[in-house]
Structures are given as C-alpha cells and as structure tokens.
All heavy atoms as an XYZ file, in Angstrom:
738
protein
N      71.971    -20.535     25.959
C      73.180    -20.837     25.226
C      73.144    -20.179     23.847
O      74.112    -19.572     23.417
C      73.350    -22.351     25.101
C      74.455    -22.764     24.161
S      74.815    -24.528     24.115
C      73.348    -25.198     23.406
N      72.030    -20.287     23.115
C      71.952    -19.729     21.767
C      71.949    -18.201     21.799
O      72.457    -17.572     20.880
C      70.735    -20.259     21.017
C      70.826    -21.737     20.731
C      69.809    -22.588     21.090
C      71.946    -22.281     20.114
C      69.893    -23.946     20.827
C      72.044    -23.631     19.844
C      71.016    -24.469     20.206
N      71.390    -17.608     22.850
C      71.402    -16.149     22.956
C      72.834    -15.626     23.060
O      73.181    -14.613     22.457
C      70.586    -15.679     24.161
C      69.095    -15.916     23.976
O      68.646    -16.015     22.819
O      68.394    -16.010     24.992
N      73.676    -16.330     23.810
C      75.080    -15.933     23.932
C      75.787    -16.016     22.591
O      76.572    -15.134     22.226
C      75.812    -16.812     24.950
C      75.313    -16.581     26.371
O      74.803    -15.483     26.650
O      75.440    -17.502     27.190
N      75.517    -17.076     21.828
C      76.123    -17.210     20.501
C      75.632    -16.113     19.564
O      76.415    -15.561     18.784
C      75.825    -18.587     19.905
C      76.590    -19.748     20.509
C      76.072    -21.067     19.954
C      78.080    -19.623     20.246
N      74.339    -15.786     19.642
C      73.803    -14.711     18.804
C      74.503    -13.389     19.089
O      74.829    -12.637     18.173
C      72.296    -14.550     19.011
C      71.484    -15.609     18.290
O      71.985    -16.161     17.292
O      70.359    -15.884     18.722
N      74.760    -13.106     20.371
C      75.447    -11.864     20.723
C      76.864    -11.853     20.149
O      77.334    -10.829     19.669
C      75.484    -11.682     22.239
C      74.207    -11.096     22.797
C      74.380    -10.635     24.217
N      74.563    -11.735     25.151
C      73.587    -12.485     25.643
N      72.340    -12.250     25.290
N      73.833    -13.454     26.484
N      77.554    -12.983     20.187
C      78.901    -13.055     19.633
C      78.891    -12.898     18.113
O      79.762    -12.236     17.545
C      79.565    -14.383     20.002
C      80.009    -14.525     21.444
C      80.453    -15.954     21.717
C      81.127    -13.557     21.772
N      77.923    -13.505     17.453
C      77.842    -13.423     15.994
C      77.621    -11.982     15.553
O      78.230    -11.512     14.599
C      76.713    -14.324     15.460
C      77.098    -15.800     15.637
C      76.411    -14.020     13.998
C      75.948    -16.755     15.417
N      76.762    -11.266     16.244
C      76.392     -9.924     15.810
C      77.213     -8.829     16.479
O      77.052     -7.662     16.128
C      74.893     -9.701     16.044
C      74.052    -10.684     15.294
N      74.003    -10.714     13.919
C      73.267    -11.697     15.714
C      73.218    -11.693     13.523
N      72.759    -12.306     14.589
N      78.103     -9.203     17.393
C      78.953     -8.205     18.046
C      79.984     -7.687     17.054
O      80.523     -8.434     16.255
C      79.648     -8.826     19.250
N      80.227     -6.407     17.103
C      81.256     -5.808     16.248
C      82.179     -4.983     17.132
O      81.976     -3.790     17.317
C      80.624     -4.953     15.164
C      81.635     -4.473     14.138
O      82.804     -4.914     14.204
O      81.266     -3.660     13.292
N      83.218     -5.628     17.702
C      84.084     -4.920     18.638
C      85.000     -3.910     17.962
O      85.672     -3.152     18.620
C      84.886     -6.045     19.280
C      84.924     -7.106     18.236
C      83.606     -6.995     17.522
N      85.040     -3.883     16.651
C      85.924     -2.979     15.925
C      85.091     -2.042     15.063
O      84.074     -2.420     14.510
C      86.899     -3.768     15.047
C      87.688     -4.757     15.831
C      87.290     -6.079     15.895
C      88.803     -4.368     16.542
C      88.004     -7.001     16.632
C      89.516     -5.274     17.286
C      89.122     -6.598     17.334
N      85.563     -0.819     14.919
C      84.808      0.174     14.157
C      84.733     -0.176     12.681
O      83.742      0.074     12.034
C      85.429      1.551     14.341
N      85.809     -0.742     12.128
C      85.779     -1.136     10.728
C      86.651     -2.360     10.524
O      87.426     -2.740     11.386
C      86.213      0.010      9.821
C      87.615      0.514     10.064
C      87.894      1.678      9.137
C      89.327      2.154      9.314
N      89.666      3.214      8.395
N      86.535     -2.970      9.394
C      87.256     -4.200      9.078
C      88.757     -4.002      9.170
O      89.287     -2.950      8.861
C      86.885     -4.681      7.682
O      87.675     -5.793      7.331
N      89.459     -5.076      9.570
C      90.913     -5.036      9.671
C      91.581     -5.111      8.310
O      92.776     -4.902      8.199
C      91.394     -6.198     10.553
N      90.825     -5.390      7.264
C      91.415     -5.503      5.928
C      91.588     -4.113      5.331
O      90.660     -3.502      4.845
C      90.557     -6.371      5.017
C      91.128     -6.643      3.626
C      92.481     -7.362      3.730
C      90.174     -7.467      2.808
N      92.774     -3.617      5.391
C      93.123     -2.308      4.852
C      93.422     -2.462      3.363
O      93.943     -3.486      2.942
C      94.349     -1.777      5.604
C      94.696     -0.383      5.251
N      95.484     -0.077      4.169
C      94.352      0.785      5.828
C      95.627      1.236      4.105
N      94.954      1.780      5.095
N      93.127     -1.467      2.527
C      93.398     -1.583      1.090
C      94.846     -1.971      0.777
O      95.107     -2.653     -0.209
C      93.061     -0.190      0.542
C      92.066      0.360      1.507
C      92.441     -0.212      2.845
N      95.800     -1.568      1.599
C      97.206     -1.902      1.364
C      97.468     -3.399      1.516
O      98.478     -3.908      1.043
C      98.098     -1.118      2.320
N      96.569     -4.113      2.169
C      96.748     -5.548      2.372
C      96.168     -6.376      1.232
O      96.368     -7.575      1.174
C      96.102     -5.990      3.691
C      96.688     -5.389      4.960
C      95.906     -5.876      6.173
C      98.152     -5.729      5.103
N      95.450     -5.743      0.323
C      94.841     -6.487     -0.771
C      95.909     -6.927     -1.768
O      96.825     -6.167     -2.091
C      93.775     -5.645     -1.453
C      92.613     -5.369     -0.520
C      91.576     -4.465     -1.161
O      91.724     -4.033     -2.284
N      90.523     -4.180     -0.420
N      95.782     -8.125     -2.254
C      96.747     -8.700     -3.188
C      96.626     -8.035     -4.555
O      95.536     -7.882     -5.083
C      96.501    -10.207     -3.310
C      97.559    -11.023     -4.025
C      98.889    -10.951     -3.279
C      97.111    -12.473     -4.126
N      97.781     -7.651     -5.103
C      97.809     -7.056     -6.432
C      98.138     -8.137     -7.459
O      98.746     -9.145     -7.134
C      98.841     -5.941     -6.467
C      98.482     -4.791     -5.532
C      99.654     -3.853     -5.349
C      99.362     -2.776     -4.344
N      99.164     -3.214     -2.999
N      97.755     -7.930     -8.693
C      97.978     -8.919     -9.752
C      99.461     -9.277     -9.850
O     100.329     -8.404     -9.915
C      97.485     -8.376    -11.091
C      97.573     -9.394    -12.194
C      96.984     -8.897    -13.500
O      96.229     -7.908    -13.490
O      97.287     -9.512    -14.525
N      99.738    -10.574     -9.835
C     101.103    -11.069     -9.967
C     101.911    -11.023     -8.686
O     103.059    -11.474     -8.650
N     101.366    -10.498     -7.630
C     102.083    -10.358     -6.366
C     102.008    -11.648     -5.560
O     100.984    -12.321     -5.541
C     101.467     -9.213     -5.562
C     102.174     -8.931     -4.260
C     101.540     -7.770     -3.510
O     100.507     -7.249     -3.967
O     102.064     -7.406     -2.464
N     103.117    -11.993     -4.913
C     103.145    -13.173     -4.039
C     103.173    -12.711     -2.597
O     103.838    -11.743     -2.259
C     104.375    -14.011     -4.343
C     104.311    -14.623     -5.735
C     105.571    -15.342     -6.062
N     105.790    -16.407     -5.090
C     106.674    -17.359     -5.247
N     107.427    -17.397     -6.312
N     106.818    -18.297     -4.332
N     102.438    -13.424     -1.749
C     102.384    -13.092     -0.325
C     102.366    -14.365      0.501
O     101.930    -15.413      0.044
C     101.101    -12.331      0.006
C     100.969    -10.978     -0.576
C     101.004     -9.928      0.503
N     100.872     -8.613     -0.076
C      99.860     -7.802      0.137
N      98.876     -8.166      0.896
N      99.845     -6.616     -0.422
N     102.802    -14.236      1.723
C     102.625    -15.320      2.680
C     101.173    -15.269      3.146
O     100.572    -14.205      3.224
C     103.566    -15.151      3.870
C     105.011    -15.371      3.507
C     105.919    -15.359      4.723
O     105.434    -15.611      5.846
O     107.103    -15.086      4.544
N     100.630    -16.444      3.461
C      99.256    -16.510      3.948
C      99.214    -17.309      5.248
O     100.111    -18.095      5.549
C      98.298    -17.163      2.924
C      98.224    -16.346      1.657
C      98.693    -18.579      2.626
N      98.170    -17.094      5.982
C      97.890    -17.888      7.180
C      96.735    -18.823      6.828
O      95.778    -18.415      6.173
C      97.494    -16.982      8.335
N      96.843    -20.075      7.251
C      95.795    -21.069      7.025
C      95.212    -21.457      8.382
O      95.952    -21.738      9.317
C      96.347    -22.324      6.323
C      97.071    -21.961      5.025
C      95.239    -23.344      6.082
C      96.196    -21.384      3.955
N      93.907    -21.475      8.464
C      93.214    -21.817      9.704
C      92.389    -23.073      9.504
O      91.604    -23.165      8.557
C      92.282    -20.665     10.118
C      91.319    -20.973     11.267
C      92.075    -21.047     12.582
C      90.228    -19.931     11.324
N      92.580    -24.026     10.376
C      91.709    -25.194     10.491
C      91.111    -25.104     11.888
O      91.835    -25.176     12.870
C      92.491    -26.510     10.369
C      93.084    -26.757      9.027
C      94.372    -26.334      8.731
C      92.367    -27.431      8.052
C      94.929    -26.566      7.489
C      92.911    -27.672      6.803
C      94.197    -27.238      6.527
N      89.799    -24.950     11.989
C      89.159    -24.833     13.299
C      87.980    -25.790     13.374
O      87.152    -25.841     12.474
C      88.677    -23.406     13.527
N      87.957    -26.565     14.458
C      86.788    -27.406     14.691
C      86.426    -27.338     16.161
O      87.138    -26.756     16.965
C      87.008    -28.841     14.207
C      87.937    -29.643     15.084
O      88.712    -29.044     15.860
O      87.903    -30.871     14.999
N      85.306    -27.921     16.493
C      84.773    -27.852     17.848
C      85.223    -29.075     18.633
O      84.824    -30.195     18.308
C      83.250    -27.789     17.807
S      82.642    -26.467     16.776
N      86.031    -28.854     19.646
C      86.522    -29.939     20.480
C      85.357    -30.655     21.163
O      84.495    -30.020     21.760
C      87.487    -29.384     21.534
C      87.993    -30.412     22.483
N      88.927    -31.346     22.119
C      87.690    -30.661     23.770
C      89.182    -32.128     23.148
N      88.440    -31.727     24.160
N      85.302    -31.967     21.041
C      84.262    -32.760     21.692
C      82.910    -32.714     21.000
O      81.904    -33.144     21.579
N      82.872    -32.222     19.764
C      81.586    -32.052     19.090
C      80.898    -33.386     18.811
O      79.686    -33.496     18.966
C      81.764    -31.271     17.779
C      80.459    -30.993     17.098
C      79.649    -29.969     17.535
C      80.036    -31.775     16.037
C      78.434    -29.708     16.928
C      78.824    -31.527     15.417
C      78.028    -30.488     15.869
N      81.653    -34.408     18.416
C      81.042    -35.708     18.109
C      80.343    -36.277     19.334
O      79.187    -36.705     19.257
C      82.094    -36.692     17.572
O      82.686    -36.131     16.400
C      81.471    -38.035     17.244
N      81.028    -36.264     20.469
C      80.429    -36.778     21.704
C      79.201    -35.961     22.102
O      78.172    -36.511     22.511
C      81.454    -36.761     22.828
N      79.290    -34.627     21.946
C      78.160    -33.762     22.267
C      76.977    -34.049     21.347
O      75.833    -34.140     21.795
C      78.576    -32.293     22.138
C      77.502    -31.253     22.417
C      77.082    -31.295     23.879
C      77.991    -29.869     22.028
N      77.258    -34.221     20.056
C      76.177    -34.447     19.095
C      75.471    -35.779     19.315
O      74.315    -35.930     18.945
C      76.709    -34.368     17.659
O      77.580    -35.439     17.389
N      76.160    -36.729     19.927
C      75.528    -38.013     20.232
C      74.553    -37.911     21.394
O      73.663    -38.740     21.540
C      76.593    -39.065     20.538
C      77.407    -39.440     19.301
C      78.615    -40.295     19.619
O      78.966    -40.457     20.823
O      79.227    -40.805     18.664
N      74.709    -36.888     22.239
C      73.850    -36.722     23.412
C      72.670    -35.785     23.183
O      71.704    -35.804     23.926
C      74.677    -36.201     24.590
C      75.714    -37.169     25.085
C      76.298    -36.748     26.427
N      76.640    -35.338     26.500
C      77.868    -34.842     26.383
N      78.873    -35.648     26.158
N      78.088    -33.558     26.487
N      72.769    -34.916     22.156
C      71.733    -33.914     21.933
C      70.788    -34.322     20.805
O      71.144    -35.109     19.939
C      72.379    -32.564     21.567
C      73.274    -31.921     22.615
C      73.919    -30.658     22.059
C      72.486    -31.608     23.879
N      69.619    -33.709     20.820
C      68.648    -33.888     19.746
C      69.243    -33.331     18.451
O      69.956    -32.322     18.465
C      67.360    -33.138     20.105
C      66.300    -33.269     19.029
O      65.706    -34.353     18.932
O      66.108    -32.279     18.288
N      68.945    -33.969     17.316
C      69.561    -33.558     16.052
C      69.216    -32.122     15.661
O      70.025    -31.441     15.041
C      69.181    -34.532     14.924
C      67.750    -34.489     14.519
N      66.770    -35.150     15.218
C      67.156    -33.852     13.497
C      65.615    -34.921     14.633
N      65.817    -34.139     13.577
N      68.036    -31.637     16.022
C      67.680    -30.252     15.693
C      68.504    -29.261     16.518
O      68.897    -28.206     16.019
C      66.189    -30.023     15.900
C      65.349    -30.754     14.860
C      63.859    -30.569     15.069
O      63.455    -29.839     15.998
O      63.092    -31.157     14.287
N      68.786    -29.603     17.767
C      69.626    -28.757     18.609
C      71.051    -28.747     18.063
O      71.700    -27.697     17.991
C      69.599    -29.238     20.078
C      70.601    -28.466     20.928
C      68.192    -29.115     20.651
N      71.548    -29.911     17.645
C      72.889    -30.014     17.068
C      72.979    -29.148     15.817
O      73.950    -28.402     15.635
C      73.252    -31.484     16.750
C      74.541    -31.554     15.965
C      73.344    -32.303     18.022
N      71.982    -29.228     14.956
C      71.976    -28.435     13.732
C      72.001    -26.942     14.048
O      72.768    -26.176     13.450
C      70.746    -28.780     12.879
C      70.673    -27.992     11.613
N      70.027    -26.782     11.542
C      71.200    -28.229     10.393
C      70.144    -26.309     10.321
N      70.841    -27.174      9.602
N      71.175    -26.505     14.969
C      71.116    -25.094     15.345
C      72.441    -24.634     15.943
O      72.952    -23.565     15.595
C      69.969    -24.847     16.347
O      68.740    -25.270     15.747
C      69.874    -23.388     16.741
N      73.003    -25.450     16.828
C      74.289    -25.116     17.450
C      75.386    -25.012     16.398
O      76.147    -24.041     16.374
C      74.647    -26.173     18.492
C      76.001    -26.022     19.184
C      76.064    -24.710     19.949
C      76.238    -27.201     20.115
N      75.464    -25.979     15.515
C      76.494    -25.981     14.479
C      76.318    -24.788     13.538
O      77.297    -24.133     13.169
C      76.452    -27.291     13.696
C      77.594    -27.524     12.708
C      78.933    -27.463     13.408
C      77.418    -28.867     12.028
N      75.088    -24.482     13.190
C      74.823    -23.337     12.320
C      75.304    -22.045     12.962
O      75.970    -21.225     12.325
C      73.334    -23.263     11.998
C      72.995    -22.124     11.066
O      73.583    -22.071      9.961
O      72.154    -21.290     11.440
N      75.000    -21.858     14.232
C      75.411    -20.636     14.926
C      76.930    -20.574     15.091
O      77.527    -19.502     14.955
C      74.698    -20.521     16.263
C      73.219    -20.221     16.086
C      72.557    -19.909     17.383
C      71.093    -19.618     17.164
N      70.863    -18.344     16.493
N      77.560    -21.704     15.367
C      79.021    -21.708     15.479
C      79.691    -21.372     14.151
O      80.652    -20.600     14.107
C      79.511    -23.072     15.977
C      79.278    -23.358     17.449
C      79.589    -24.813     17.761
C      80.109    -22.435     18.314
N      79.168    -21.914     13.057
C      79.743    -21.612     11.743
C      79.519    -20.141     11.376
O      80.392    -19.512     10.773
C      79.164    -22.530     10.666
C      79.609    -23.978     10.790
S      81.413    -24.157     10.684
C      81.720    -25.109     12.152
N      78.380    -19.582     11.767
C      78.149    -18.152     11.554
C      79.168    -17.323     12.323
O      79.697    -16.332     11.806
C      76.741    -17.752     11.993
C      75.644    -18.226     11.084
C      74.280    -17.778     11.596
O      74.134    -16.670     12.102
N      73.293    -18.649     11.484
N      79.442    -17.731     13.562
C      80.423    -17.024     14.388
C      81.815    -17.121     13.769
O      82.508    -16.118     13.614
C      80.425    -17.586     15.810
C      81.464    -17.004     16.761
C      81.247    -15.506     16.935
C      81.398    -17.721     18.103
N      82.239    -18.334     13.419
C      83.542    -18.513     12.780
C      83.631    -17.649     11.526
O      84.614    -16.937     11.308
C      83.767    -19.974     12.382
C      84.033    -20.924     13.516
C      83.977    -22.289     13.294
C      84.326    -20.492     14.796
C      84.227    -23.201     14.317
C      84.573    -21.375     15.831
C      84.520    -22.739     15.585
N      82.603    -17.714     10.689
C      82.606    -16.999      9.414
C      82.680    -15.495      9.613
O      83.459    -14.806      8.945
C      81.355    -17.364      8.598
O      81.362    -18.784      8.367
C      81.318    -16.640      7.275
N      81.887    -14.970     10.533
C      81.883    -13.518     10.744
C      83.241    -13.021     11.223
O      83.716    -11.977     10.783
C      80.775    -13.099     11.714
O      81.054    -13.530     13.027
N      83.887    -13.759     12.097
C      85.202    -13.338     12.606
C      86.279    -13.491     11.535
O      87.143    -12.628     11.389
C      85.588    -14.128     13.855
C      84.667    -13.893     15.049
C      84.675    -12.453     15.550
N      83.681    -11.660     14.851
C      83.596    -10.334     14.853
N      84.452     -9.620     15.512
N      82.672     -9.703     14.184
N      86.230    -14.563     10.776
C      87.214    -14.767      9.702
C      87.100    -13.656      8.669
O      88.100    -13.040      8.284
C      87.034    -16.153      9.053
C      87.478    -17.249     10.022
C      87.812    -16.252      7.742
C      87.033    -18.655      9.637
N      85.893    -13.359      8.244
C      85.691    -12.310      7.244
C      86.029    -10.936      7.797
O      86.552    -10.077      7.092
C      84.257    -12.338      6.714
C      84.015    -13.521      5.797
C      82.628    -13.487      5.207
C      82.466    -14.628      4.218
N      81.156    -14.587      3.571
N      85.732    -10.705      9.072
C      86.036     -9.422      9.699
C      87.527     -9.112      9.614
O      87.920     -7.964      9.419
C      85.582     -9.419     11.158
C      85.928     -8.157     11.874
N      85.154     -7.026     11.768
C      86.972     -7.835     12.660
C      85.708     -6.061     12.477
N      86.813     -6.526     13.028
N      88.347    -10.132      9.757
C      89.794     -9.937      9.721
C      90.386    -10.174      8.334
O      91.583    -10.373      8.191
C      90.465    -10.826     10.772
C      90.206    -10.338     12.171
C      89.274    -10.963     12.971
C      90.870     -9.230     12.667
C      89.009    -10.504     14.252
C      90.613     -8.756     13.946
C      89.687     -9.399     14.735
N      89.538    -10.159      7.311
C      90.025    -10.235      5.946
C      90.303    -11.632      5.443
O      90.962    -11.802      4.425
N      89.806    -12.640      6.131
C      90.022    -14.017      5.718
C      89.012    -14.476      4.688
O      88.003    -13.813      4.433
N      89.310    -15.617      4.100
C      88.454    -16.222      3.082
C      88.142    -17.655      3.491
O      89.048    -18.409      3.830
C      89.170    -16.241      1.722
C      89.631    -14.883      1.288
C      90.904    -14.443      1.589
C      88.780    -14.048      0.598
C      91.333    -13.183      1.196
C      89.196    -12.787      0.195
C      90.479    -12.360      0.506
N      86.871    -18.023      3.449
C      86.462    -19.384      3.779
C      86.789    -20.288      2.600
O      86.392    -20.012      1.473
C      84.951    -19.464      4.084
C      84.564    -18.497      5.196
C      84.540    -20.906      4.413
C      85.170    -18.768      6.535
N      87.517    -21.367      2.867
C      87.797    -22.356      1.834
C      86.711    -23.416      1.821
O      86.178    -23.758      0.775
C      89.157    -23.008      2.063
C      89.471    -24.069      1.025
O      89.479    -23.727     -0.168
O      89.687    -25.229      1.425
N      86.385    -23.949      3.016
C      85.335    -24.965      3.071
C      84.862    -25.188      4.496
O      85.535    -24.855      5.463
C      85.807    -26.279      2.481
C      86.920    -26.963      3.256
C      87.300    -28.263      2.572
C      88.677    -28.723      2.984
N      89.075    -29.911      2.249
N      83.676    -25.761      4.569
C      83.101    -26.257      5.814
C      83.031    -27.761      5.671
O      82.663    -28.276      4.619
C      81.684    -25.724      6.020
C      81.576    -24.220      6.072
C      81.187    -23.496      4.955
C      81.852    -23.535      7.243
C      81.066    -22.118      4.999
C      81.738    -22.154      7.303
C      81.346    -21.458      6.170
O      81.229    -20.098      6.222
N      83.350    -28.461      6.719
C      83.290    -29.922      6.686
C      82.865    -30.395      8.075
O      83.676    -30.441      8.998
C      84.673    -30.469      6.330
C      84.669    -31.886      5.819
C      86.031    -32.260      5.248
O      86.406    -31.712      4.209
O      86.690    -33.096      5.895
N      81.584    -30.720      8.209
C      81.080    -31.102      9.534
C      81.201    -29.921     10.474
O      80.678    -28.848     10.218
N      81.947    -30.101     11.576
C      82.148    -29.019     12.535
C      83.480    -28.301     12.294
O      83.950    -27.564     13.142
C      82.071    -29.561     13.969
C      83.193    -30.518     14.302
O      83.604    -31.286     13.417
O      83.656    -30.510     15.458
N      84.051    -28.462     11.119
C      85.340    -27.846     10.789
C      85.138    -26.727      9.770
O      84.312    -26.826      8.879
C      86.279    -28.890     10.181
C      87.597    -28.353      9.641
C      88.765    -29.117     10.236
C      87.629    -28.442      8.126
N      85.929    -25.669      9.936
C      85.993    -24.628      8.932
C      87.462    -24.454      8.558
O      88.339    -24.493      9.428
C      85.371    -23.289      9.414
C      86.100    -22.723     10.608
C      85.323    -22.269      8.299
N      87.721    -24.329      7.266
C      89.079    -24.075      6.783
C      89.070    -22.720      6.105
O      88.201    -22.436      5.271
C      89.503    -25.145      5.794
C      90.905    -24.978      5.280
S      91.330    -26.345      4.161
C      92.640    -25.570      3.253
N      90.033    -21.871      6.482
C      90.091    -20.520      5.935
C      91.530    -20.099      5.716
O      92.461    -20.717      6.245
C      89.408    -19.552      6.902
N      91.696    -19.048      4.933
C      93.027    -18.488      4.715
C      92.927    -16.972      4.769
O      91.867    -16.388      4.608
C      93.582    -18.939      3.359
O      92.748    -18.522      2.318
N      94.090    -16.340      4.994
C      94.159    -14.883      5.026
C      95.549    -14.449      4.631
O      96.528    -15.156      4.911
C      93.832    -14.363      6.426
N      95.639    -13.325      3.973
C      96.938    -12.752      3.632
C      97.576    -12.157      4.868
O      96.901    -11.557      5.697
C      96.792    -11.659      2.569
C      96.165    -12.107      1.298
C      95.015    -11.515      0.807
C      96.728    -13.161      0.561
C      94.445    -11.937     -0.381
C      96.158    -13.596     -0.618
C      95.016    -12.980     -1.089
O      94.451    -13.406     -2.249
N      98.873    -12.289      4.978
C      99.602    -11.683      6.089
C     100.120    -10.325      5.648
O     100.524    -10.155      4.510
C     100.775    -12.559      6.517
C     100.397    -13.941      7.070
C     101.644    -14.743      7.382
C      99.538    -13.796      8.309
N     100.100     -9.351      6.561
C     100.591     -8.018      6.203
C     102.104     -8.018      5.971
O     102.816     -8.840      6.399
C     100.208     -7.148      7.382
C      99.840     -8.045      8.487
C      99.592     -9.389      7.900
C-alpha cells in the first residue's frame, strides 16, 4: 500500500508546472480563486482499526500526495487539520 502512495507522490505526469507566469497575481490585481477542502473518506473508522504508527505513516503519505499535486497546479496550502487539507489557487 505505501509503495503505491510513494509512486503517486513522486510521479510527475507533466513536463513542467501548470503555473504559467501569466497566471501569477500582480500587485493590486483581483482574481477569482478556487478553494479546495479535501479529506479522507472513512479515515476515522480506519484509524480506529489500525496501529497508530501505521495511521501516522498513511496520513503523512496522503498529505504529501495532496501537497505535491496542489503545488504542481499552482495552489497554495492554507492548512492541514487531521486528515483534511485546505488549499486555494488562482483561476486563469
């Protein structure tokens, strides 16, 4: 299971980041943004059945995966809260 997550975390299906210089916010400019709230469905029930070290490792790898994909597409992490990640990104 962890090997599959490692492959997803380190996979780079795109040659370069989707954040093009034209998408960067300029001083005083207003833009629409996308807000992402993502958590793991059934995580509480799963965490009650697994050893705490396995839960920690799983959660760490999932947050790495979420973070790498969010940043790859030009997003910004606002916060992590348990198994939730909140992020935002500028819309083109």
